C-alpha positions as CSV (number, residue, x, y, z in Angstrom):
1,X,79.4,185.9,105.1
2,X,81.7,187.3,106.7
3,X,83.7,185.4,109.0
4,X,85.9,187.1,111.7
5,X,88.6,184.9,110.4
6,X,92.0,185.5,108.7
7,X,93.2,183.0,105.8
8,X,95.9,182.4,108.2
9,X,93.9,180.7,110.7
10,X,91.5,178.8,107.9
11,X,94.2,177.4,106.1
12,X,95.7,176.0,109.5
13,X,92.3,174.5,110.2
14,X,92.3,172.6,106.7
15,X,95.8,171.4,106.9
16,X,95.5,170.1,111.0
17,X,92.9,167.8,110.3
18,X,91.6,169.3,113.9
19,X,88.2,169.5,114.7
20,X,87.0,173.0,113.4
21,X,85.2,173.4,116.7
22,X,88.7,173.4,118.6
23,X,89.8,175.5,115.7
24,X,87.5,178.4,115.9
25,X,85.2,178.2,119.2
26,X,84.1,181.8,119.0
27,X,82.2,181.3,115.7
28,X,78.8,180.5,115.9
29,X,77.6,176.6,114.5
30,X,76.4,177.8,111.4
31,X,79.5,180.4,110.6
32,X,81.6,176.9,110.9
33,X,78.7,175.0,108.6
34,X,79.3,177.5,106.0
35,X,82.6,176.6,106.7
36,X,82.7,173.2,106.2
37,X,80.1,172.9,103.1
38,X,79.5,176.4,102.1
39,X,75.8,176.5,103.0
40,X,74.7,179.1,104.3
41,X,72.5,179.3,106.8
42,X,69.3,180.3,104.3
43,X,70.7,177.9,102.3
44,X,70.0,175.4,105.1
45,X,66.8,176.8,106.1
46,X,65.5,176.8,102.7
47,X,66.3,172.9,102.1
48,X,65.2,171.6,105.4
49,X,62.4,173.9,106.8
50,X,62.1,173.4,110.2
51,X,58.0,172.8,109.5
52,X,58.0,169.9,107.7
53,X,56.5,167.5,109.8
54,X,58.5,163.7,109.3
55,X,57.0,161.2,107.7
56,X,55.7,158.9,109.1
57,X,56.8,155.2,107.6
58,X,54.3,153.4,109.0
59,X,51.3,152.4,107.2
60,X,47.5,151.9,108.6
61,X,48.5,147.9,109.9
62,X,50.8,148.9,112.8
63,X,52.1,145.6,112.6
64,X,54.2,146.1,109.1
65,X,55.5,149.4,106.7
66,X,56.1,149.6,103.0
67,X,58.6,148.0,100.8
68,X,60.8,149.9,98.6
69,X,61.8,146.5,96.8
70,X,58.0,145.3,95.8
71,X,56.0,146.6,93.3
72,X,52.9,145.5,94.1
73,X,53.4,147.0,97.8
74,X,53.7,144.1,100.0
75,X,54.2,144.7,104.0
76,X,57.3,144.1,105.8
77,X,57.1,142.8,109.6
78,X,57.7,145.2,112.3
79,X,60.8,144.7,115.1
80,X,61.6,146.4,117.7
81,X,64.6,146.9,118.6
82,X,65.4,146.5,122.7
83,X,68.4,148.9,123.7
């Protein structure tokens, strides 16, 4: 990935501890992500596709969700969280 920054710019960011968006406001978020993690947009899309549906963690019984700790699949009561 080609980035419109110099080695000096990169070294300053790494040494400064500043937020990357403050050091490189003209870079696209994907470019900043690449600097931080080395993950390209294509690799990100492969690992985390947009069309992936979120799994529903609740069972058919609306009052419980499955326990990962119990081999027999016992159920743990859901609790509502009030902000």
